[in-house]
A tleap script that builds the chain and sets N, CA, C and O, in Angstrom:
source leaprc.protein.ff14SB
mol = sequence {
  NMET PRO THR LYS SER TYR LEU SER PHE ALA
  GLY PHE VAL VAL LEU ILE ALA ALA THR TYR
  CYS PRO LEU LEU ARG PRO PHE GLY LEU ARG
  SER PHE ASP LEU TYR GLN LEU ASN GLN PRO
  TYR GLY LEU LEU LEU LEU LEU ILE GLY VAL
  ILE GLY ILE LEU GLY ILE ILE LEU ARG GLN
  ARG ALA ILE VAL ARG LEU CYS ALA TRP PHE
  ALA LEU ILE LEU VAL ILE VAL LEU TYR ILE
  ALA ALA LEU PHE LYS ILE HIE HIE PHE PHE
  GLY PHE ILE PRO PHE LYS SER ILE VAL GLY
  PHE LEU THR ARG GLN ILE ARG PHE LYS TRP
  GLY TRP PHE LEU LEU PHE GLY GLY PRO ILE
  LEU ALA ILE ILE GLY VAL PHE THR THR LYS
  ARG SER ALA VAL PRO PRO VAL ASN LYS GLU
  CLYS
}
set mol.1.N position { 116.129 120.761 60.833 }
set mol.1.CA position { 114.768 121.138 61.131 }
set mol.1.C position { 114.794 122.478 61.855 }
set mol.1.O position { 115.488 122.619 62.863 }
set mol.2.N position { 114.057 123.453 61.364 }
set mol.2.CA position { 114.013 124.752 62.035 }
set mol.2.C position { 113.408 124.621 63.430 }
set mol.2.O position { 112.537 123.783 63.666 }
set mol.3.N position { 113.879 125.452 64.343 }
set mol.3.CA position { 113.415 125.343 65.726 }
set mol.3.C position { 111.935 125.671 65.878 }
set mol.3.O position { 111.295 125.166 66.800 }
set mol.4.N position { 111.376 126.496 65.009 }
set mol.4.CA position { 109.957 126.829 65.113 }
set mol.4.C position { 109.058 125.730 64.566 }
set mol.4.O position { 107.837 125.819 64.698 }
set mol.5.N position { 109.625 124.708 63.961 }
set mol.5.CA position { 108.835 123.607 63.425 }
set mol.5.C position { 108.577 122.524 64.457 }
set mol.5.O position { 107.905 121.537 64.159 }
set mol.6.N position { 109.091 122.688 65.649 }
set mol.6.CA position { 108.892 121.667 66.674 }
set mol.6.C position { 107.429 121.518 67.063 }
set mol.6.O position { 107.006 120.430 67.453 }
set mol.7.N position { 106.661 122.572 66.968 }
set mol.7.CA position { 105.240 122.502 67.294 }
set mol.7.C position { 104.507 121.620 66.290 }
set mol.7.O position { 103.677 120.800 66.682 }
set mol.8.N position { 104.797 121.774 65.017 }
set mol.8.CA position { 104.194 120.911 63.997 }
set mol.8.C position { 104.684 119.481 64.153 }
set mol.8.O position { 103.914 118.532 64.004 }
set mol.9.N position { 105.961 119.332 64.453 }
set mol.9.CA position { 106.526 117.998 64.664 }
set mol.9.C position { 105.818 117.302 65.824 }
set mol.9.O position { 105.458 116.129 65.727 }
set mol.10.N position { 105.621 118.034 66.922 }
set mol.10.CA position { 104.919 117.463 68.074 }
set mol.10.C position { 103.478 117.105 67.710 }
set mol.10.O position { 102.959 116.091 68.178 }
set mol.11.N position { 102.831 117.917 66.888 }
set mol.11.CA position { 101.464 117.616 66.467 }
set mol.11.C position { 101.372 116.329 65.671 }
set mol.11.O position { 100.459 115.531 65.882 }
set mol.12.N position { 102.314 116.118 64.751 }
set mol.12.CA position { 102.285 114.880 63.971 }
set mol.12.C position { 102.651 113.667 64.817 }
set mol.12.O position { 102.127 112.576 64.591 }
set mol.13.N position { 103.542 113.842 65.785 }
set mol.13.CA position { 103.869 112.736 66.683 }
set mol.13.C position { 102.661 112.382 67.546 }
set mol.13.O position { 102.385 111.205 67.778 }
set mol.14.N position { 101.942 113.395 68.020 }
set mol.14.CA position { 100.719 113.151 68.800 }
set mol.14.C position { 99.677 112.456 67.929 }
set mol.14.O position { 98.976 111.564 68.408 }
set mol.15.N position { 99.561 112.843 66.668 }
set mol.15.CA position { 98.614 112.196 65.759 }
set mol.15.C position { 98.955 110.721 65.585 }
set mol.15.O position { 98.067 109.869 65.622 }
set mol.16.N position { 100.229 110.418 65.398 }
set mol.16.CA position { 100.640 109.022 65.236 }
set mol.16.C position { 100.392 108.237 66.521 }
set mol.16.O position { 99.921 107.101 66.470 }
set mol.17.N position { 100.702 108.829 67.667 }
set mol.17.CA position { 100.477 108.151 68.942 }
set mol.17.C position { 98.992 107.964 69.216 }
set mol.17.O position { 98.603 106.966 69.823 }
set mol.18.N position { 98.155 108.899 68.784 }
set mol.18.CA position { 96.717 108.829 69.046 }
set mol.18.C position { 96.048 107.684 68.307 }
set mol.18.O position { 94.981 107.229 68.719 }
set mol.19.N position { 96.646 107.210 67.233 }
set mol.19.CA position { 96.033 106.094 66.518 }
set mol.19.C position { 96.079 104.813 67.345 }
set mol.19.O position { 95.325 103.876 67.080 }
set mol.20.N position { 96.962 104.765 68.348 }
set mol.20.CA position { 97.071 103.594 69.218 }
set mol.20.C position { 96.324 103.765 70.536 }
set mol.20.O position { 96.288 102.828 71.333 }
set mol.21.N position { 95.734 104.915 70.792 }
set mol.21.CA position { 95.025 105.192 72.039 }
set mol.21.C position { 93.584 104.696 71.950 }
set mol.21.O position { 93.037 104.568 70.855 }
set mol.22.N position { 92.966 104.416 73.105 }
set mol.22.CA position { 91.571 103.945 73.084 }
set mol.22.C position { 90.614 105.042 72.622 }
set mol.22.O position { 90.681 106.182 73.082 }
set mol.23.N position { 89.727 104.670 71.706 }
set mol.23.CA position { 88.758 105.627 71.168 }
set mol.23.C position { 87.330 105.304 71.595 }
set mol.23.O position { 86.575 106.202 71.969 }
set mol.24.N position { 86.962 104.042 71.543 }
set mol.24.CA position { 85.608 103.620 71.925 }
set mol.24.C position { 85.687 102.464 72.909 }
set mol.24.O position { 86.594 101.634 72.853 }
set mol.25.N position { 84.712 102.430 73.814 }
set mol.25.CA position { 84.615 101.326 74.766 }
set mol.25.C position { 83.157 100.870 74.815 }
set mol.25.O position { 82.352 101.447 75.546 }
set mol.26.N position { 82.817 99.842 74.045 }
set mol.26.CA position { 81.429 99.367 74.049 }
set mol.26.C position { 81.142 98.479 75.254 }
set mol.26.O position { 81.878 97.535 75.542 }
set mol.27.N position { 80.071 98.800 75.939 }
set mol.27.CA position { 79.545 98.009 77.051 }
set mol.27.C position { 80.555 97.810 78.177 }
set mol.27.O position { 80.388 96.894 78.982 }
set mol.28.N position { 81.580 98.622 78.258 }
set mol.28.CA position { 82.570 98.524 79.313 }
set mol.28.C position { 83.431 97.287 79.256 }
set mol.28.O position { 84.079 96.939 80.242 }
set mol.29.N position { 83.451 96.614 78.116 }
set mol.29.CA position { 84.185 95.359 78.024 }
set mol.29.C position { 85.653 95.557 77.661 }
set mol.29.O position { 86.536 95.099 78.385 }
set mol.30.N position { 85.916 96.223 76.568 }
set mol.30.CA position { 87.285 96.462 76.126 }
set mol.30.C position { 87.310 97.730 75.289 }
set mol.30.O position { 86.282 98.186 74.788 }
set mol.31.N position { 88.498 98.287 75.151 }
set mol.31.CA position { 88.657 99.523 74.392 }
set mol.31.C position { 89.158 99.216 72.990 }
set mol.31.O position { 89.938 98.288 72.779 }
set mol.32.N position { 88.695 100.010 72.044 }
set mol.32.CA position { 89.107 99.860 70.656 }
set mol.32.C position { 89.941 101.061 70.239 }
set mol.32.O position { 89.557 102.206 70.481 }
set mol.33.N position { 91.089 100.796 69.607 }
set mol.33.CA position { 91.862 101.881 69.024 }
set mol.33.C position { 91.451 102.042 67.564 }
set mol.33.O position { 90.541 101.363 67.091 }
set mol.34.N position { 92.121 102.936 66.858 }
set mol.34.CA position { 91.727 103.243 65.484 }
set mol.34.C position { 91.917 102.055 64.558 }
set mol.34.O position { 91.138 101.865 63.624 }
set mol.35.N position { 92.947 101.252 64.809 }
set mol.35.CA position { 93.208 100.116 63.934 }
set mol.35.C position { 92.177 99.001 64.124 }
set mol.35.O position { 91.929 98.225 63.201 }
set mol.36.N position { 91.585 98.917 65.296 }
set mol.36.CA position { 90.524 97.943 65.519 }
set mol.36.C position { 89.174 98.447 65.013 }
set mol.36.O position { 88.294 97.650 64.688 }
set mol.37.N position { 89.013 99.756 64.946 }
set mol.37.CA position { 87.776 100.315 64.405 }
set mol.37.C position { 87.766 100.283 62.883 }
set mol.37.O position { 86.801 99.829 62.269 }
set mol.38.N position { 88.850 100.769 62.277 }
set mol.38.CA position { 88.934 100.827 60.822 }
set mol.38.C position { 90.416 100.874 60.448 }
set mol.38.O position { 91.028 101.941 60.426 }
set mol.39.N position { 90.979 99.707 60.156 }
set mol.39.CA position { 92.413 99.607 59.930 }
set mol.39.C position { 92.913 100.433 58.737 }
set mol.39.O position { 93.927 101.117 58.880 }
set mol.40.N position { 92.259 100.406 57.571 }
set mol.40.CA position { 92.765 101.240 56.470 }
set mol.40.C position { 92.757 102.734 56.798 }
set mol.40.O position { 93.666 103.461 56.397 }
set mol.41.N position { 91.753 103.186 57.513 }
set mol.41.CA position { 91.680 104.593 57.902 }
set mol.41.C position { 92.805 104.931 58.870 }
set mol.41.O position { 93.406 106.002 58.783 }
set mol.42.N position { 93.087 104.018 59.788 }
set mol.42.CA position { 94.193 104.223 60.714 }
set mol.42.C position { 95.532 104.276 60.005 }
set mol.42.O position { 96.383 105.101 60.337 }
set mol.43.N position { 95.720 103.409 59.038 }
set mol.43.CA position { 96.966 103.421 58.272 }
set mol.43.C position { 97.096 104.699 57.446 }
set mol.43.O position { 98.201 105.210 57.264 }
set mol.44.N position { 95.975 105.217 56.947 }
set mol.44.CA position { 96.001 106.476 56.197 }
set mol.44.C position { 96.424 107.637 57.101 }
set mol.44.O position { 97.240 108.466 56.699 }
set mol.45.N position { 95.876 107.701 58.315 }
set mol.45.CA position { 96.283 108.753 59.240 }
set mol.45.C position { 97.743 108.592 59.655 }
set mol.45.O position { 98.454 109.584 59.819 }
set mol.46.N position { 98.190 107.357 59.823 }
set mol.46.CA position { 99.595 107.110 60.139 }
set mol.46.C position { 100.499 107.568 59.002 }
set mol.46.O position { 101.546 108.169 59.244 }
set mol.47.N position { 100.106 107.290 57.778 }
set mol.47.CA position { 100.875 107.708 56.611 }
set mol.47.C position { 100.929 109.233 56.498 }
set mol.47.O position { 101.975 109.794 56.171 }
set mol.48.N position { 99.818 109.899 56.765 }
set mol.48.CA position { 99.792 111.359 56.723 }
set mol.48.C position { 100.713 111.935 57.788 }
set mol.48.O position { 101.406 112.922 57.538 }
set mol.49.N position { 100.731 111.334 58.972 }
set mol.49.CA position { 101.634 111.790 60.020 }
set mol.49.C position { 103.092 111.629 59.638 }
set mol.49.O position { 103.908 112.513 59.899 }
set mol.50.N position { 103.425 110.503 59.019 }
set mol.50.CA position { 104.812 110.264 58.595 }
set mol.50.C position { 105.204 111.240 57.474 }
set mol.50.O position { 106.309 111.782 57.486 }
set mol.51.N position { 104.317 111.459 56.523 }
set mol.51.CA position { 104.606 112.404 55.437 }
set mol.51.C position { 104.765 113.815 55.994 }
set mol.51.O position { 105.619 114.569 55.529 }
set mol.52.N position { 103.953 114.180 56.982 }
set mol.52.CA position { 104.085 115.490 57.611 }
set mol.52.C position { 105.424 115.652 58.313 }
set mol.52.O position { 106.050 116.709 58.225 }
set mol.53.N position { 105.869 114.607 59.010 }
set mol.53.CA position { 107.179 114.663 59.667 }
set mol.53.C position { 108.295 114.757 58.635 }
set mol.53.O position { 109.255 115.503 58.829 }
set mol.54.N position { 108.182 114.013 57.548 }
set mol.54.CA position { 109.193 114.110 56.488 }
set mol.54.C position { 109.191 115.505 55.848 }
set mol.54.O position { 110.248 116.024 55.491 }
set mol.55.N position { 108.024 116.099 55.707 }
set mol.55.CA position { 107.942 117.464 55.181 }
set mol.55.C position { 108.614 118.470 56.100 }
set mol.55.O position { 109.225 119.432 55.633 }
set mol.56.N position { 108.503 118.254 57.397 }
set mol.56.CA position { 109.179 119.141 58.347 }
set mol.56.C position { 110.690 118.979 58.240 }
set mol.56.O position { 111.428 119.964 58.218 }
set mol.57.N position { 111.141 117.738 58.174 }
set mol.57.CA position { 112.581 117.480 58.100 }
set mol.57.C position { 113.169 118.032 56.805 }
set mol.57.O position { 114.267 118.588 56.800 }
set mol.58.N position { 112.426 117.874 55.706 }
set mol.58.CA position { 112.914 118.345 54.409 }
set mol.58.C position { 112.590 119.817 54.140 }
set mol.58.O position { 112.899 120.338 53.068 }
set mol.59.N position { 111.964 120.485 55.120 }
set mol.59.CA position { 111.611 121.902 55.040 }
set mol.59.C position { 110.677 122.226 53.870 }
set mol.59.O position { 110.844 123.231 53.181 }
set mol.60.N position { 109.717 121.372 53.671 }
set mol.60.CA position { 108.698 121.571 52.646 }
set mol.60.C position { 107.423 122.051 53.341 }
set mol.60.O position { 106.569 121.254 53.730 }
set mol.61.N position { 107.319 123.350 53.482 }
set mol.61.CA position { 106.222 123.951 54.249 }
set mol.61.C position { 104.856 123.651 53.633 }
set mol.61.O position { 103.885 123.454 54.364 }
set mol.62.N position { 104.765 123.615 52.329 }
set mol.62.CA position { 103.482 123.346 51.673 }
set mol.62.C position { 103.001 121.926 51.974 }
set mol.62.O position { 101.808 121.708 52.184 }
set mol.63.N position { 103.906 120.979 51.995 }
set mol.63.CA position { 103.533 119.592 52.305 }
set mol.63.C position { 103.070 119.480 53.751 }
set mol.63.O position { 102.096 118.788 54.046 }
set mol.64.N position { 103.765 120.159 54.643 }
set mol.64.CA position { 103.388 120.124 56.063 }
set mol.64.C position { 102.003 120.734 56.255 }
set mol.64.O position { 101.175 120.182 56.980 }
set mol.65.N position { 101.751 121.862 55.613 }
set mol.65.CA position { 100.441 122.511 55.726 }
set mol.65.C position { 99.344 121.615 55.164 }
set mol.65.O position { 98.285 121.469 55.775 }
set mol.66.N position { 99.590 121.020 54.009 }
set mol.66.CA position { 98.604 120.138 53.393 }
set mol.66.C position { 98.322 118.916 54.274 }
set mol.66.O position { 97.166 118.532 54.452 }
set mol.67.N position { 99.363 118.317 54.818 }
set mol.67.CA position { 99.177 117.149 55.685 }
set mol.67.C position { 98.432 117.506 56.962 }
set mol.67.O position { 97.596 116.732 57.427 }
set mol.68.N position { 98.726 118.666 57.533 }
set mol.68.CA position { 98.052 119.078 58.766 }
set mol.68.C position { 96.551 119.293 58.530 }
set mol.68.O position { 95.721 118.818 59.305 }
set mol.69.N position { 96.213 120.011 57.457 }
set mol.69.CA position { 94.792 120.239 57.163 }
set mol.69.C position { 94.087 118.951 56.766 }
set mol.69.O position { 92.944 118.722 57.160 }
set mol.70.N position { 94.752 118.119 55.999 }
set mol.70.CA position { 94.154 116.856 55.567 }
set mol.70.C position { 93.920 115.940 56.763 }
set mol.70.O position { 92.897 115.260 56.835 }
set mol.71.N position { 94.864 115.920 57.702 }
set mol.71.CA position { 94.702 115.102 58.904 }
set mol.71.C position { 93.520 115.591 59.736 }
set mol.71.O position { 92.747 114.782 60.250 }
set mol.72.N position { 93.375 116.907 59.870 }
set mol.72.CA position { 92.245 117.437 60.634 }
set mol.72.C position { 90.918 117.088 59.968 }
set mol.72.O position { 89.966 116.711 60.651 }
set mol.73.N position { 90.846 117.205 58.667 }
set mol.73.CA position { 89.617 116.859 57.945 }
set mol.73.C position { 89.296 115.375 58.110 }
set mol.73.O position { 88.139 115.013 58.326 }
set mol.74.N position { 90.304 114.519 58.010 }
set mol.74.CA position { 90.072 113.083 58.167 }
set mol.74.C position { 89.629 112.725 59.582 }
set mol.74.O position { 88.794 111.838 59.756 }
set mol.75.N position { 90.167 113.394 60.585 }
set mol.75.CA position { 89.756 113.129 61.967 }
set mol.75.C position { 88.313 113.574 62.182 }
set mol.75.O position { 87.551 112.886 62.861 }
set mol.76.N position { 87.929 114.714 61.614 }
set mol.76.CA position { 86.544 115.175 61.730 }
set mol.76.C position { 85.596 114.199 61.043 }
set mol.76.O position { 84.538 113.876 61.583 }
set mol.77.N position { 85.967 113.731 59.864 }
set mol.77.CA position { 85.133 112.749 59.152 }
set mol.77.C position { 85.043 111.451 59.953 }
set mol.77.O position { 83.978 110.836 60.013 }
set mol.78.N position { 86.137 111.035 60.561 }
set mol.78.CA position { 86.131 109.820 61.386 }
set mol.78.C position { 85.211 109.979 62.587 }
set mol.78.O position { 84.486 109.047 62.934 }
set mol.79.N position { 85.228 111.137 63.223 }
set mol.79.CA position { 84.361 111.381 64.370 }
set mol.79.C position { 82.883 111.360 63.964 }
set mol.79.O position { 82.050 110.774 64.654 }
set mol.80.N position { 82.578 111.996 62.859 }
set mol.80.CA position { 81.189 111.990 62.377 }
set mol.80.C position { 80.755 110.569 62.017 }
set mol.80.O position { 79.626 110.171 62.305 }
set mol.81.N position { 81.647 109.808 61.389 }
set mol.81.CA position { 81.323 108.420 61.038 }
set mol.81.C position { 81.114 107.572 62.290 }
set mol.81.O position { 80.230 106.715 62.315 }
set mol.82.N position { 81.917 107.801 63.330 }
set mol.82.CA position { 81.750 107.052 64.572 }
set mol.82.C position { 80.421 107.393 65.241 }
set mol.82.O position { 79.723 106.505 65.730 }
set mol.83.N position { 80.071 108.679 65.262 }
set mol.83.CA position { 78.768 109.073 65.814 }
set mol.83.C position { 77.624 108.439 65.027 }
set mol.83.O position { 76.680 107.907 65.612 }
set mol.84.N position { 77.711 108.497 63.724 }
set mol.84.CA position { 76.666 107.925 62.882 }
set mol.84.C position { 76.541 106.421 63.106 }
set mol.84.O position { 75.434 105.893 63.208 }
set mol.85.N position { 77.673 105.740 63.182 }
set mol.85.CA position { 77.655 104.286 63.364 }
set mol.85.C position { 77.068 103.916 64.729 }
set mol.85.O position { 76.298 102.962 64.838 }
set mol.86.N position { 77.432 104.669 65.765 }
set mol.86.CA position { 76.925 104.373 67.104 }
set mol.86.C position { 75.416 104.576 67.171 }
set mol.86.O position { 74.705 103.758 67.755 }
set mol.87.N position { 74.925 105.655 66.580 }
set mol.87.CA position { 73.500 105.957 66.684 }
set mol.87.C position { 72.631 105.120 65.749 }
set mol.87.O position { 71.413 105.067 65.923 }
set mol.88.N position { 73.238 104.468 64.761 }
set mol.88.CA position { 72.444 103.654 63.841 }
set mol.88.C position { 72.793 102.171 63.883 }
set mol.88.O position { 72.253 101.390 63.100 }
set mol.89.N position { 73.680 101.774 64.779 }
set mol.89.CA position { 74.112 100.386 64.823 }
set mol.89.C position { 72.998 99.456 65.295 }
set mol.89.O position { 72.878 98.334 64.802 }
set mol.90.N position { 72.200 99.903 66.229 }
set mol.90.CA position { 71.131 99.074 66.775 }
set mol.90.C position { 69.780 99.401 66.137 }
set mol.90.O position { 68.742 99.226 66.776 }
set mol.91.N position { 69.776 99.863 64.916 }
set mol.91.CA position { 68.555 100.244 64.227 }
set mol.91.C position { 67.622 99.090 63.915 }
set mol.91.O position { 66.446 99.310 63.625 }
set mol.92.N position { 68.119 97.873 63.968 }
set mol.92.CA position { 67.284 96.718 63.659 }
set mol.92.C position { 66.353 96.350 64.810 }
set mol.92.O position { 65.426 95.563 64.622 }
set mol.93.N position { 66.586 96.907 65.996 }
set mol.93.CA position { 65.736 96.624 67.154 }
set mol.93.C position { 64.525 97.556 67.101 }
set mol.93.O position { 64.694 98.770 66.985 }
set mol.94.N position { 63.313 97.017 67.183 }
set mol.94.CA position { 62.136 97.871 67.015 }
set mol.94.C position { 61.784 98.732 68.234 }
set mol.94.O position { 60.954 99.633 68.110 }
set mol.95.N position { 62.375 98.493 69.390 }
set mol.95.CA position { 62.021 99.229 70.601 }
set mol.95.C position { 63.023 100.353 70.840 }
set mol.95.O position { 64.211 100.109 71.050 }
set mol.96.N position { 62.521 101.601 70.805 }
set mol.96.CA position { 63.409 102.761 70.915 }
set mol.96.C position { 64.074 102.864 72.279 }
set mol.96.O position { 65.199 103.353 72.372 }
set mol.97.N position { 63.420 102.424 73.323 }
set mol.97.CA position { 64.030 102.517 74.655 }
set mol.97.C position { 65.232 101.577 74.764 }
set mol.97.O position { 66.236 101.927 75.383 }
set mol.98.N position { 65.136 100.409 74.176 }
set mol.98.CA position { 66.267 99.467 74.194 }
set mol.98.C position { 67.394 99.993 73.322 }
set mol.98.O position { 68.567 99.886 73.682 }
set mol.99.N position { 67.041 100.561 72.180 }
set mol.99.CA position { 68.052 101.134 71.290 }
set mol.99.C position { 68.786 102.269 72.001 }
set mol.99.O position { 70.013 102.345 71.936 }
set mol.100.N position { 68.061 103.140 72.671 }
set mol.100.CA position { 68.676 104.245 73.408 }
set mol.100.C position { 69.580 103.747 74.519 }
set mol.100.O position { 70.660 104.299 74.729 }
set mol.101.N position { 69.155 102.711 75.237 }
set mol.101.CA position { 69.977 102.155 76.305 }
set mol.101.C position { 71.272 101.560 75.752 }
set mol.101.O position { 72.354 101.801 76.288 }
set mol.102.N position { 71.152 100.788 74.685 }
set mol.102.CA position { 72.348 100.174 74.104 }
set mol.102.C position { 73.298 101.209 73.502 }
set mol.102.O position { 74.516 101.048 73.576 }
set mol.103.N position { 72.752 102.263 72.911 }
set mol.103.CA position { 73.582 103.322 72.352 }
set mol.103.C position { 74.350 104.052 73.445 }
set mol.103.O position { 75.507 104.423 73.250 }
set mol.104.N position { 73.713 104.260 74.596 }
set mol.104.CA position { 74.391 104.943 75.700 }
set mol.104.C position { 75.486 104.095 76.329 }
set mol.104.O position { 76.313 104.622 77.074 }
set mol.105.N position { 75.514 102.807 76.052 }
set mol.105.CA position { 76.532 101.929 76.618 }
set mol.105.C position { 77.860 101.996 75.859 }
set mol.105.O position { 78.863 101.460 76.328 }
set mol.106.N position { 77.876 102.632 74.718 }
set mol.106.CA position { 79.109 102.789 73.947 }
set mol.106.C position { 79.694 104.151 74.300 }
set mol.106.O position { 79.080 105.185 74.039 }
set mol.107.N position { 80.878 104.145 74.891 }
set mol.107.CA position { 81.496 105.364 75.398 }
set mol.107.C position { 82.681 105.787 74.536 }
set mol.107.O position { 83.454 104.955 74.059 }
set mol.108.N position { 82.804 107.091 74.349 }
set mol.108.CA position { 83.997 107.654 73.722 }
set mol.108.C position { 85.080 107.757 74.787 }
set mol.108.O position { 84.792 108.101 75.934 }
set mol.109.N position { 86.314 107.465 74.419 }
set mol.109.CA position { 87.428 107.488 75.363 }
set mol.109.C position { 88.327 108.686 75.098 }
set mol.109.O position { 88.065 109.481 74.195 }
set mol.110.N position { 89.380 108.810 75.884 }
set mol.110.CA position { 90.270 109.970 75.864 }
set mol.110.C position { 91.137 110.047 74.613 }
set mol.110.O position { 91.749 111.090 74.386 }
set mol.111.N position { 91.225 109.028 73.808 }
set mol.111.CA position { 92.032 109.058 72.603 }
set mol.111.C position { 91.551 110.074 71.586 }
set mol.111.O position { 92.329 110.522 70.743 }
set mol.112.N position { 90.271 110.446 71.652 }
set mol.112.CA position { 89.742 111.445 70.726 }
set mol.112.C position { 90.376 112.809 70.953 }
set mol.112.O position { 90.579 113.567 70.005 }
set mol.113.N position { 90.695 113.128 72.219 }
set mol.113.CA position { 91.354 114.406 72.499 }
set mol.113.C position { 92.709 114.473 71.807 }
set mol.113.O position { 93.064 115.499 71.225 }
set mol.114.N position { 93.464 113.379 71.870 }
set mol.114.CA position { 94.756 113.351 71.199 }
set mol.114.C position { 94.593 113.346 69.690 }
set mol.114.O position { 95.368 113.975 68.968 }
set mol.115.N position { 93.576 112.629 69.218 }
set mol.115.CA position { 93.364 112.536 67.779 }
set mol.115.C position { 93.002 113.893 67.183 }
set mol.115.O position { 93.402 114.193 66.058 }
set mol.116.N position { 92.259 114.713 67.910 }
set mol.116.CA position { 91.964 116.066 67.451 }
set mol.116.C position { 93.110 117.025 67.759 }
set mol.116.O position { 93.375 117.950 66.991 }
set mol.117.N position { 93.784 116.804 68.874 }
set mol.117.CA position { 94.851 117.708 69.294 }
set mol.117.C position { 96.068 117.675 68.389 }
set mol.117.O position { 96.710 118.706 68.188 }
set mol.118.N position { 96.397 116.521 67.843 }
set mol.118.CA position { 97.564 116.400 66.983 }
set mol.118.C position { 97.493 117.276 65.736 }
set mol.118.O position { 98.394 118.086 65.520 }
set mol.119.N position { 96.460 117.146 64.910 }
set mol.119.CA position { 96.365 118.010 63.734 }
set mol.119.C position { 96.205 119.488 64.070 }
set mol.119.O position { 96.726 120.342 63.353 }
set mol.120.N position { 95.493 119.803 65.152 }
set mol.120.CA position { 95.344 121.207 65.542 }
set mol.120.C position { 96.695 121.780 65.948 }
set mol.120.O position { 97.019 122.917 65.605 }
set mol.121.N position { 97.482 120.997 66.678 }
set mol.121.CA position { 98.825 121.433 67.057 }
set mol.121.C position { 99.713 121.608 65.825 }
set mol.121.O position { 100.513 122.541 65.758 }
set mol.122.N position { 99.569 120.709 64.855 }
set mol.122.CA position { 100.356 120.822 63.619 }
set mol.122.C position { 99.948 122.063 62.822 }
set mol.122.O position { 100.804 122.732 62.243 }
set mol.123.N position { 98.660 122.375 62.788 }
set mol.123.CA position { 98.189 123.569 62.070 }
set mol.123.C position { 98.689 124.832 62.763 }
set mol.123.O position { 99.115 125.775 62.097 }
set mol.124.N position { 98.643 124.858 64.091 }
set mol.124.CA position { 99.178 126.009 64.824 }
set mol.124.C position { 100.666 126.158 64.551 }
set mol.124.O position { 101.165 127.273 64.404 }
set mol.125.N position { 101.372 125.042 64.484 }
set mol.125.CA position { 102.796 125.097 64.166 }
set mol.125.C position { 103.072 125.611 62.772 }
set mol.125.O position { 104.063 126.306 62.550 }
set mol.126.N position { 102.208 125.279 61.831 }
set mol.126.CA position { 102.374 125.780 60.460 }
set mol.126.C position { 102.190 127.292 60.423 }
set mol.126.O position { 102.933 127.989 59.733 }
set mol.127.N position { 101.206 127.807 61.160 }
set mol.127.CA position { 100.948 129.239 61.144 }
set mol.127.C position { 101.975 130.041 61.930 }
set mol.127.O position { 102.180 131.221 61.643 }
set mol.128.N position { 102.627 129.428 62.916 }
set mol.128.CA position { 103.632 130.172 63.681 }
set mol.128.C position { 105.009 130.121 63.041 }
set mol.128.O position { 105.865 130.951 63.346 }
set mol.129.N position { 105.231 129.160 62.159 }
set mol.129.CA position { 106.524 129.065 61.484 }
set mol.129.C position { 106.568 130.094 60.367 }
set mol.129.O position { 105.702 130.125 59.492 }
set mol.130.N position { 107.592 130.936 60.414 }
set mol.130.CA position { 107.730 131.947 59.377 }
set mol.130.C position { 108.452 131.357 58.187 }
set mol.130.O position { 109.259 130.436 58.311 }
set mol.131.N position { 108.147 131.898 57.059 }
set mol.131.CA position { 108.804 131.460 55.828 }
set mol.131.C position { 110.240 131.961 55.851 }
set mol.131.O position { 110.497 133.135 56.116 }
set mol.132.N position { 111.172 131.055 55.569 }
set mol.132.CA position { 112.580 131.447 55.597 }
set mol.132.C position { 112.897 132.305 54.383 }
set mol.132.O position { 112.418 132.051 53.278 }
set mol.133.N position { 113.706 133.317 54.609 }
set mol.133.CA position { 114.083 134.226 53.526 }
set mol.133.C position { 115.095 133.533 52.625 }
set mol.133.O position { 116.118 133.028 53.088 }
set mol.134.N position { 114.798 133.517 51.355 }
set mol.134.CA position { 115.691 132.902 50.378 }
set mol.134.C position { 116.597 133.996 49.833 }
set mol.134.O position { 116.116 135.021 49.350 }
set mol.135.N position { 117.911 133.781 49.911 }
set mol.135.CA position { 118.798 134.821 49.387 }
set mol.135.C position { 118.633 134.950 47.877 }
set mol.135.O position { 118.360 133.958 47.201 }
set mol.136.N position { 118.795 136.168 47.333 }
set mol.136.CA position { 118.632 136.347 45.889 }
set mol.136.C position { 119.728 135.609 45.132 }
set mol.136.O position { 120.857 135.465 45.603 }
set mol.137.N position { 119.359 135.151 43.955 }
set mol.137.CA position { 120.297 134.410 43.114 }
set mol.137.C position { 121.188 135.402 42.388 }
set mol.137.O position { 120.703 136.371 41.804 }
set mol.138.N position { 122.479 135.164 42.426 }
set mol.138.CA position { 123.441 136.013 41.738 }
set mol.138.C position { 123.549 135.551 40.296 }
set mol.138.O position { 123.993 134.428 40.056 }
set mol.139.N position { 123.161 136.374 39.320 }
set mol.139.CA position { 123.125 135.966 37.928 }
set mol.139.C position { 124.324 136.504 37.141 }
set mol.139.O position { 124.263 136.610 35.916 }
set mol.140.N position { 125.388 136.835 37.822 }
set mol.140.CA position { 126.560 137.339 37.107 }
set mol.140.C position { 127.356 136.186 36.530 }
set mol.140.O position { 127.464 135.122 37.140 }
set mol.141.N position { 127.919 136.410 35.337 }
set mol.141.CA position { 128.754 135.386 34.706 }
set mol.141.C position { 130.083 135.977 34.360 }
set mol.141.O position { 130.944 135.284 33.817 }
savepdb mol mol.pdb
quit
């Protein structure tokens, strides 16, 4: 693994670790991680992190770049989906003041910082890693 790829490696490790961190805490009762919110989505982000790490180890820069951007897009979509779900979850209640109170009781936790930080760190690592010079092929026979 090239020494300049450690930043991308750290980003994918942070992404994998962030899937186990608390993301939402409804009503102050308990915290939910990504697997409790949406298990298939969590497994997809975990798979992208593992593929990104394998791309770093195998020196496949295109795979690492694709995984980093794809992970960032998926995290953004997950955040938008969480916001949408929180603001529309209590839509069946006809009183707006009660709906607003219940919506404010669902808190975002610190795991979102790691979930966004991992792909951003991986993207920064992709841009700082220089392409290795390939020696020319000798075609003499």
